[in-house]
N, C-alpha and C positions, 0 to 999 in steps of 0.2 A: 840749083847746085849750091849757090851761095848760102842759102838757109841751112842746107844739110851740112855743109862744111862748118859753119858757125856752131850749130848744135853739136856736131861731132866733136869739135874742139872743146866746147864747154863740158860735154859729158866726159871726155877723156881727162880734162883737168879735175873735175869733181870726183871721178872714180880712181884717180891716180893711174890711169891706163887700164884698169880692170874692165873686162867686157860688160856691156850693158845687156843683162839677160832678162830683165823684166821692166816694163814701163806701165805706169798706172795713169790713165788719162780720164779727165772729167770734161774736157773741152770739146773733143771731136773735131771734125772738119780737117782743114789743112794742118793744124798744129799736131793732131794725132798722126796724120800721115807722115809728118816730119820725124816724129818720134820713132815710127816704124822703120824708117830708113836708117836710123842710128842703132837699131838693135843688132846684137851679135847673132850669128847663126844659131838655130834651135832655141830661140827666145820667145817670150810671150808679151803681148800687150793686153792689158786689162782695161776695158772701157766700162765706166760705171755711170756716165752721164753724157750729155751732149749740150753743154752750156752755150756753145756757139750757135746752136740750132742747125748746124750743117751736118750732113752725113759724113762718114769716114770714107774718103776716096781710097779704095784698096787697089794696090797694084798686085794682082794675083801672081804675076811672074816673080816678084820679090818674095812673096810668101812661100812660093814653091821652091825657089832656088835656095833660100836661106833656111827653109824648114821652120817657118815662123808659125806661131799660134795666136789666135785672136780669141779672147774670152770676154763675154759680156757678163756683167755683174750688177745685180740690183739688191741693195741692202735689205729692203722690205721682204723680198722672197727668201733671202738667206735667214733672216730673223725668224720666219715662220717655221723653219726646220730645226731651230736651236732651242735649248732650254734657257730659262732666265739666268741660270748659273753660267752657261756657256757665253751668253751675250755679255754678262758682267765681266767675265774673264777676258773677253776680247777687248772691251773698252778699257779695262785696267791695264792691259798690255800696251795699248796705244797711248794711254796717258803716261805710262812709265817711259816709253820710247821718246815721247815728247819732252818729258821732264829731264831726261838725261842727255838731251841734245841729239839723239840718233835720228829722230824724225822732226823736221823743222817745217814751219809754215811761214813763208815770207809775207809780211804785211805791208800794205801801201800806207796806211794811217792807223793810229790808235785813238780811241775816244774814251772819255769818262762815261760811266754808266748813265749819268744824267743827259749825256749828249747822244743817246741812242737814236733819237729821231733825226738829228742832224747827220749822223753817220749814214742812215738809210737814204736821206735826201741827196747827200753828196755822192753816194755810190751809184745812184741812178741819174745824176746830172749829166748834161750834154758835155760839159768840160771834161768830166771824168772819162766818159766814153771816148772822147777825142784823144785824151792822154793815153788810154789803153791801146788805141789803134796805132799811135805813133811809137809807143814804147816797144823795144825789141824784146822778144821772149827770152827768158832765162830759165835754165833748168837747175834744180837743186836736188 
């Protein structure tokens, strides 16, 4: 309950009280389950990866009572059905949304290009994994 309440408050603050009608998840597992609980009625969660390695525990009663939708998405399959122009248009739109601040990507650290190897080593270090486990999830 605590996790749902915290995420619900974060979502409400980020959306200005507007309902959460879509959630996009790459983590899976319990984190995706928490997102589902924050969705408004007749909303959708899109899962496109499972970085946690855990399955999405689905509460079928919640899906039924709120009329929720679960959509699985795999970029490679989508790309096979699109023209090169359509793919370029999609990436250009994402870059535009990122450039104007509509779409943001919180970063833990930044590295110079020459430090690429260090960035990969630190991303997989045990200290980094421990920090990630201790750090509370935030939604943006």
